[in-house]
C-alpha positions in Angstrom: 0.2 14.1 -41.5 0.3 11.8 -44.4 1.8 8.3 -44.2 4.5 9.4 -46.7 5.7 12.3 -44.6 5.7 10.1 -41.5 7.8 7.5 -43.4 10.1 10.3 -44.6 10.5 11.6 -41.0 11.2 8.1 -39.7 13.9 7.5 -42.4 15.5 10.8 -41.5 15.5 10.0 -37.8 16.9 6.5 -38.5 19.8 8.1 -40.5 20.4 10.6 -37.7 20.4 7.8 -35.1 22.9 5.8 -37.2 25.2 8.8 -37.4 24.9 9.4 -33.6 25.6 5.7 -33.0 28.7 5.8 -35.2 29.9 8.9 -33.5 29.4 7.4 -30.0 31.3 4.3 -31.1 34.2 6.3 -32.5 34.4 8.3 -29.2 34.4 5.0 -27.3 37.2 3.6 -29.4 39.2 6.9 -28.9 38.6 6.7 -25.1 39.9 3.1 -25.0 43.0 4.1 -27.0 43.6 7.1 -24.7 43.2 5.0 -21.5 45.7 2.5 -22.9 48.2 5.4 -23.5 47.7 6.8 -20.1 48.2 3.4 -18.5 51.4 2.9 -20.5 52.7 6.4 -19.5 51.9 5.7 -15.8 53.9 2.4 -15.9 56.8 4.2 -17.5 56.7 7.0 -14.8 56.5 4.3 -12.1 59.5 2.6 -13.6 61.5 5.8 -13.6 60.5 6.7 -10.1 61.6 3.3 -8.8 65.0 3.9 -10.3 65.4 7.3 -8.6 67.8 7.2 -5.7 66.5 7.8 -2.2 66.9 11.3 -0.9 69.6 10.2 1.4 71.6 8.8 -1.5 74.1 11.4 -2.8 75.2 9.4 -5.9 74.3 10.7 -9.3 71.0 9.6 -10.7 71.2 7.1 -13.6 67.7 7.2 -15.3 68.9 5.7 -18.6 70.0 2.4 -17.0 73.6 2.7 -18.0 76.0 1.2 -15.5 78.6 3.5 -14.0 81.8 1.4 -14.4 84.1 3.9 -12.7 83.7 4.1 -8.9 83.1 7.4 -7.4 86.1 8.7 -5.5 85.4 11.8 -3.6 89.0 12.3 -2.6 90.2 12.6 -6.1 89.4 15.6 -8.3 90.1 14.7 -12.0 90.4 18.4 -12.9 93.4 19.0 -10.7 96.9 17.6 -11.4 
């Protein structure tokens, strides 16, 4: 093998290694972004789960955080007059 062909092969390999390194770095950045999204979603789920009533609680669930200003009266049916 001549020195020119060895140098050409080394340049080709160097370029391929640069491309591989760039791809690995892009994958690493993607993974970091996805891990952050997963962590954020887990926190939102935990927040929602904390707001769920216990199984023994028969009141309506309010997942949106709106306050229910009217008290629940089981003896009064608003549909009958």
